C-alpha positions, -999 to +999 in steps of 0.1 A: -434-077-598-408-105-595-383-105-621-385-139-643-351-151-631-366-145-594-396-164-602-376-192-615-352-192-588-350-227-568-368-246-595-352-274-615-350-273-654-385-295-656-402-271-632-389-241-650-403-256-682-436-259-668-437-227-654-424-207-688-445-229-713-476-208-721-488-222-751-510-252-748-517-273-720-489-287-695-494-317-677-475-322-644-473-355-632-453-359-600-455-375-566-461-361-529-437-333-518-421-328-552-432-291-557-463-295-578-480-267-558-449-246-561-448-251-599-487-244-602-484-211-582-454-200-600-468-209-634-498-186-623-475-157-612-457-161-644-490-159-666-500-128-645-467-110-644-448-118-678-477-129-700-501-101-688-531-127-682-556-109-658-557-122-627-597-124-628-592-149-655-571-175-635-589-206-622-571-229-596-589-259-586-575-285-563-589-312-539-588-299-505-595-268-485-558-269-470-543-271-506-565-243-518-556-221-486-519-228-494-522-220-529-539-185-522-513-177-494-484-186-520-499-164-546-505-135-523-469-135-519-459-142-555-485-117-572-496-096-544-528-098-523-551-075-544-542-096-576-545-131-558-581-120-546-591-116-583-583-150-589-609-181-581-592-205-561-606-234-543-620-270-542-639-287-569-668-287-547-664-250-536-660-237-571-689-258-582-711-247-557-702-209-562-709-213-598-744-229-592-753-201-567-740-175-592-761-192-623-790-202-599-814-177-616-809-193-649-815-227-632-847-218-615-868-238-639-853-271-626-858-259-591-825-246-580-822-214-559-792-195-543-798-213-508-794-248-519-776-271-493-751-299-503-757-326-476-729-348-463-734-385-455-752-381-421-775-356-434-784-378-464-791-407-441-813-385-419-834-373-447-836-407-461-852-419-429-871-388-426-886-397-461-895-432-451-914-422-419-932-395-437-944-416-467-956-442-441-933-466-453-918-498-433-881-491-423-874-525-417-881-533-454-851-510-463-815-519-458-795-489-448-757-482-441-736-455-429-733-444-465-763-433-483-751-444-516-755-482-503-790-479-494-811-503-515-844-490-525-870-512-540-893-500-571-919-495-544-900-470-526-888-449-556-924-450-568-940-436-536-912-411-533-918-397-566-955-391-558-942-367-533-930-333-543-905-330-517-888-363-520-891-365-561-854-372-563-851-406-543-851-424-575-821-411-584-803-434-556-796-466-574-782-496-555-750-500-575-741-462-577-719-445-552-731-409-536-696-398-538-699-401-577-732-385-584-754-384-555-751-347-545-774-337-576-802-361-564-798-348-529-798-311-539-832-319-560-844-334-529-838-302-508-850-279-531-885-289-543 
């Protein structure tokens, strides 16, 4: 275990305050390269080593796989490999997918099972084209682009797809909504029914 003075070594005063403040939330606003990951990993180490928080209670969420890997590597050095393995560290997408797989049995009534797949943009486009073909719709009637979230679907397409059990969630893709914001759930529904 690192002594508190060693854990805080190399941090400036505001960073030290962020690491050692344990009551209530802490908001860290800083630009690129300013030491946010360092502060967060040291804060986690502080909580585990000096506040006796069990490592399995730690959830560290980031945006990229690279950042999650870096965070885990830093925590392995600070708290040890065993403690860091007990922590949940990952991207928003990876952690949410893990939770959905873990809770899949409870979500079975809505069609979720543990083997669901999250489609990328290319897979989404392929699925839409397949649905149009299988439903014998005129593919020229539907304008599509490389981003599935910008596909314009008419009422007839949504109505036709909802009649088919395998494509019943196509209606969720509205022309003004972005797939990146909420389309994953729609495509999940499409692949699990």
